[in-house]
C-alpha positions as CSV (number, residue, x, y, z in Angstrom):
1,X,1.5,0.3,-64.3
2,X,3.2,-0.8,-61.0
3,X,2.4,2.6,-59.5
4,X,-1.3,2.1,-60.4
5,X,-1.4,-1.4,-58.8
6,X,0.3,-0.1,-55.6
7,X,-2.2,2.8,-55.5
8,X,-5.1,0.3,-55.9
9,X,-3.7,-1.9,-53.1
10,X,-3.3,1.0,-50.8
11,X,-6.8,2.3,-51.5
12,X,-8.2,-1.2,-50.9
13,X,-6.3,-1.5,-47.7
14,X,-7.5,1.9,-46.6
15,X,-11.1,1.1,-47.3
16,X,-11.2,-2.4,-45.9
17,X,-8.6,-2.4,-43.1
18,X,-9.7,-3.1,-39.6
19,X,-7.8,-1.7,-36.6
20,X,-7.4,-5.1,-34.9
21,X,-4.8,-4.0,-32.3
22,X,-6.6,-0.9,-31.2
23,X,-9.9,-2.6,-30.9
24,X,-8.5,-5.5,-28.8
25,X,-6.6,-3.0,-26.7
26,X,-9.7,-0.9,-26.0
27,X,-11.8,-3.9,-25.1
28,X,-9.0,-5.4,-22.9
29,X,-8.6,-2.1,-21.0
30,X,-12.3,-1.8,-20.5
31,X,-12.6,-5.4,-19.2
32,X,-9.6,-5.0,-17.0
33,X,-11.1,-2.0,-15.3
34,X,-14.4,-4.0,-14.8
35,X,-12.3,-6.8,-13.4
36,X,-10.5,-4.6,-10.9
37,X,-13.9,-3.3,-9.6
38,X,-15.3,-6.8,-9.7
39,X,-12.4,-8.0,-7.5
40,X,-13.0,-5.1,-5.1
41,X,-16.6,-6.2,-4.8
42,X,-15.5,-9.8,-4.1
43,X,-13.0,-8.7,-1.5
44,X,-15.5,-6.4,0.2
45,X,-18.1,-9.1,0.3
46,X,-15.5,-11.5,1.9
47,X,-14.5,-8.8,4.3
48,X,-18.1,-8.3,5.2
49,X,-18.6,-12.1,5.7
50,X,-15.4,-12.2,7.9
51,X,-16.6,-9.2,10.0
52,X,-20.1,-10.7,10.5
53,X,-18.6,-14.1,11.4
54,X,-16.8,-12.3,14.3
55,X,-19.9,-10.7,15.8
56,X,-20.2,-12.6,19.1
57,X,-22.1,-12.3,22.4
58,X,-20.7,-13.3,25.8
59,X,-23.0,-15.6,27.8
60,X,-21.9,-15.3,31.4
61,X,-22.8,-18.2,33.7
62,X,-23.9,-18.3,37.3
63,X,-21.3,-19.3,39.9
64,X,-21.1,-22.7,41.5
65,X,-22.3,-24.6,38.4
66,X,-21.2,-28.2,38.0
67,X,-19.5,-29.4,34.8
68,X,-22.6,-31.2,33.9
69,X,-24.8,-28.1,34.2
70,X,-22.3,-26.2,32.1
71,X,-22.5,-28.9,29.4
72,X,-26.3,-28.6,29.5
73,X,-26.1,-24.9,28.9
74,X,-23.8,-25.4,25.9
75,X,-26.2,-28.0,24.4
76,X,-29.1,-25.6,24.9
77,X,-27.2,-22.8,23.1
78,X,-26.2,-25.1,20.3
79,X,-29.8,-25.9,19.7
80,X,-30.7,-22.2,19.3
81,X,-31.4,-20.9,15.7
82,X,-29.4,-17.7,16.4
83,X,-26.2,-19.5,16.8
84,X,-24.0,-19.7,13.7
85,X,-23.4,-23.1,12.2
86,X,-19.9,-24.6,12.7
87,X,-17.8,-26.5,15.2
88,X,-16.3,-23.4,16.7
89,X,-19.5,-21.3,17.0
90,X,-19.5,-21.7,20.8
91,X,-16.3,-21.4,22.8
92,X,-16.1,-21.9,26.6
93,X,-13.9,-19.4,28.4
94,X,-13.2,-20.2,32.1
95,X,-12.8,-17.3,34.6
96,X,-9.2,-18.3,35.0
97,X,-8.5,-17.9,31.3
98,X,-10.4,-14.5,31.3
99,X,-8.3,-13.3,34.3
100,X,-5.1,-14.3,32.7
101,X,-6.0,-12.5,29.4
102,X,-7.0,-9.4,31.3
103,X,-3.7,-9.3,33.3
104,X,-1.7,-9.8,30.0
105,X,-3.6,-6.9,28.3
106,X,-3.6,-4.4,31.2
107,X,-0.6,-5.5,33.2
108,X,-2.7,-5.2,36.4
109,X,-3.2,-8.2,38.6
110,X,-6.6,-7.4,40.2
111,X,-6.6,-10.7,42.1
112,X,-3.8,-9.4,44.4
113,X,-5.9,-6.5,45.9
114,X,-9.3,-8.1,45.5
115,X,-8.2,-11.4,47.0
116,X,-10.3,-13.4,44.5
117,X,-11.3,-13.7,40.9
118,X,-14.6,-11.8,40.4
119,X,-14.9,-12.9,36.7
120,X,-17.3,-15.6,35.6
121,X,-17.1,-18.6,33.4
122,X,-18.6,-17.7,30.0
123,X,-19.5,-19.0,26.5
124,X,-18.4,-16.9,23.6
125,X,-21.2,-17.4,21.0
126,X,-20.9,-16.5,17.3
127,X,-24.2,-15.2,16.0
128,X,-25.7,-16.2,12.7
129,X,-25.7,-13.3,10.2
130,X,-29.5,-13.5,9.9
131,X,-29.8,-12.4,13.6
132,X,-27.2,-9.6,13.6
133,X,-29.6,-6.7,13.4
134,X,-29.7,-4.7,16.7
135,X,-33.4,-5.4,17.2
136,X,-32.9,-9.2,16.8
137,X,-29.9,-9.2,19.0
138,X,-32.1,-7.8,21.8
139,X,-34.3,-10.8,21.3
140,X,-31.3,-13.1,21.2
141,X,-30.1,-11.7,24.6
142,X,-33.5,-12.1,26.2
143,X,-33.9,-15.7,24.9
144,X,-30.4,-16.8,26.0
145,X,-30.8,-15.3,29.4
146,X,-33.9,-17.5,30.0
147,X,-31.6,-20.6,29.8
148,X,-31.2,-22.1,33.3
149,X,-27.8,-21.3,34.7
150,X,-27.2,-18.2,32.6
151,X,-26.3,-15.1,34.6
152,X,-26.2,-12.5,31.9
153,X,-25.8,-12.0,28.1
154,X,-23.6,-9.2,27.0
155,X,-22.7,-7.5,23.6
156,X,-21.9,-4.0,22.4
157,X,-24.9,-2.6,20.6
158,X,-23.2,0.5,19.3
159,X,-20.4,-1.6,17.7
160,X,-22.9,-4.0,16.0
161,X,-25.0,-1.1,14.8
162,X,-21.9,0.7,13.4
163,X,-20.8,-2.4,11.6
164,X,-24.2,-2.9,10.0
165,X,-24.5,0.7,8.9
166,X,-20.9,0.9,7.5
167,X,-21.3,-2.4,5.6
168,X,-24.6,-1.3,4.1
169,X,-23.1,2.1,3.1
170,X,-20.0,0.6,1.6
171,X,-22.1,-2.0,-0.3
172,X,-24.3,0.6,-1.8
173,X,-21.4,2.8,-2.9
174,X,-19.5,0.0,-4.5
175,X,-22.6,-1.3,-6.3
176,X,-23.4,2.2,-7.6
177,X,-19.9,2.6,-8.8
178,X,-19.8,-0.8,-10.5
179,X,-23.2,-0.2,-12.2
180,X,-22.1,3.2,-13.5
181,X,-18.8,1.7,-14.6
182,X,-20.5,-1.1,-16.5
183,X,-22.7,1.3,-18.4
184,X,-19.7,3.5,-19.3
185,X,-17.5,0.5,-20.3
186,X,-20.2,-1.0,-22.5
187,X,-20.8,2.3,-24.3
188,X,-17.0,2.7,-24.7
189,X,-16.6,-0.8,-26.3
190,X,-19.7,-0.1,-28.5
191,X,-18.3,3.2,-29.8
192,X,-14.8,1.7,-30.3
193,X,-16.2,-1.1,-32.5
194,X,-18.5,1.2,-34.4
195,X,-15.6,3.5,-35.2
196,X,-13.5,0.5,-36.3
197,X,-16.2,-0.8,-38.6
198,X,-16.6,2.7,-40.1
199,X,-13.5,2.0,-42.2
200,X,-15.2,-1.0,-43.6
201,X,-18.6,0.5,-44.5
202,X,-17.8,0.5,-48.2
203,X,-16.7,-3.2,-48.1
204,X,-20.0,-4.0,-46.4
205,X,-21.9,-2.1,-49.1
206,X,-19.9,-3.8,-51.9
207,X,-20.8,-7.2,-50.5
208,X,-24.5,-6.1,-50.4
209,X,-24.4,-4.9,-54.0
210,X,-23.1,-8.2,-55.4
211,X,-26.1,-10.0,-53.9
212,X,-24.8,-11.3,-50.5
213,X,-27.5,-11.7,-47.9
214,X,-27.4,-10.0,-44.5
215,X,-26.2,-13.1,-42.6
216,X,-23.4,-13.8,-45.1
217,X,-22.2,-10.3,-44.7
218,X,-22.5,-10.2,-40.9
219,X,-21.0,-13.7,-40.2
220,X,-17.3,-12.9,-40.7
221,X,-17.6,-9.7,-38.7
222,X,-19.4,-11.5,-35.9
223,X,-16.8,-14.3,-35.8
224,X,-14.1,-11.8,-35.6
225,X,-15.9,-10.1,-32.8
226,X,-16.0,-13.4,-30.9
227,X,-12.3,-13.8,-31.4
228,X,-11.6,-10.2,-30.2
229,X,-13.8,-10.8,-27.1
230,X,-12.0,-14.0,-26.2
231,X,-8.5,-12.5,-26.7
232,X,-9.4,-9.3,-24.8
233,X,-11.0,-11.3,-22.0
234,X,-8.0,-13.7,-21.6
235,X,-5.6,-10.8,-21.6
236,X,-7.7,-8.8,-19.1
237,X,-8.0,-11.9,-16.9
238,X,-4.2,-12.4,-17.1
239,X,-3.5,-8.8,-16.1
240,X,-6.0,-9.1,-13.2
241,X,-4.3,-12.2,-12.0
242,X,-0.9,-10.4,-12.1
243,X,-2.3,-7.4,-10.2
244,X,-4.0,-9.6,-7.5
245,X,-0.8,-11.6,-7.1
246,X,1.3,-8.4,-6.6
247,X,-1.3,-7.0,-4.2
248,X,-1.3,-10.2,-2.0
249,X,2.5,-10.1,-1.9
250,X,2.5,-6.5,-0.7
251,X,-0.5,-7.0,1.6
252,X,-0.5,-10.5,3.0
253,X,-3.7,-10.0,4.9
254,X,-5.6,-10.0,1.6
255,X,-5.2,-13.8,1.5
256,X,-7.5,-14.0,4.5
257,X,-10.4,-12.6,2.5
258,X,-9.5,-14.1,-0.9
259,X,-12.2,-16.2,-2.5
260,X,-10.5,-18.1,-5.4
261,X,-13.7,-19.6,-6.7
262,X,-15.4,-16.2,-7.1
263,X,-12.3,-14.7,-8.6
264,X,-12.1,-17.5,-11.2
265,X,-15.8,-16.9,-11.9
266,X,-15.1,-13.2,-12.4
267,X,-12.3,-13.9,-14.9
268,X,-14.6,-16.3,-16.8
269,X,-17.3,-13.6,-16.8
270,X,-14.8,-11.2,-18.3
271,X,-14.2,-13.5,-21.3
272,X,-17.9,-14.1,-21.7
273,X,-18.7,-10.3,-21.3
274,X,-16.0,-9.5,-23.9
275,X,-17.6,-11.8,-26.4
276,X,-21.2,-10.7,-25.7
277,X,-20.5,-7.0,-25.9
278,X,-18.2,-7.3,-28.9
279,X,-20.7,-9.4,-30.8
280,X,-23.7,-7.2,-29.9
281,X,-21.9,-4.0,-30.8
282,X,-20.6,-5.5,-34.1
283,X,-24.1,-6.8,-35.0
284,X,-25.7,-3.4,-34.4
285,X,-22.9,-1.5,-36.3
286,X,-23.0,-3.8,-39.4
287,X,-26.8,-3.7,-39.4
288,X,-26.7,0.1,-39.3
289,X,-24.3,0.3,-42.4
290,X,-26.5,-2.3,-44.2
291,X,-29.5,0.0,-43.8
292,X,-27.8,3.2,-44.9
293,X,-28.1,4.7,-48.3
294,X,-25.1,5.3,-50.5
295,X,-25.2,9.0,-49.8
296,X,-25.4,8.4,-46.0
297,X,-22.3,6.2,-46.2
298,X,-20.3,9.2,-47.3
């Protein structure tokens, strides 16, 4: 008698058991991988922003300008739409500062054999990202050189062009990888949940046979899917935080391009994505088993 009860319990467990740990682990792993690539996208975007913010042109001034004339040129530049917004978008560099920096970098004092400082006073102007295309920069150069007192506007076209091309290529590659990864991960989670629910197909049919409606049958599975998604999302977010913390300790420069708000949004998205994918996959799997005939269940 005891042996029969034990057998029935084992059979019931076998037919209705749900691999909770393996499902949560699979979803967590999938979300963690998405999180890592998402973090890479965020860091690459911040790096792009930082690089673009440092694209500047040198506006060299004519000699013998008075301080008032120099101030007027600065005001004229500030009013231009191509100048980036911000208090430090325009920086004045005197020819004495430029000479001192040149001597420090090269170790050669050109003033000794020239007898004078041939450099010019200049403004270092940070360009708005909307005007950083090489074609637009030519227009920026022409427009700035029309300001009274400006001698010449200079920038390095090849460097700007190279930066724009590389940023575009990197962006396309990263987005393609993330898109491919998203599709793969969603399919992986979907298959994991379908396989997990396969062990409960007879339990689903039993509930159907005793007259339970579809929503009554699906509800506990969907609620469990929500729980799995939340747990997996939280664990994946925690692991991502640990990974990023370790990375910033090893590479301190990462803190310069770290966007905490976007990373927090990414981690919140992992939790939401875990729930949505888990619920969607569970709903489809349960609906499939509800529509199968008894022969097809075997």
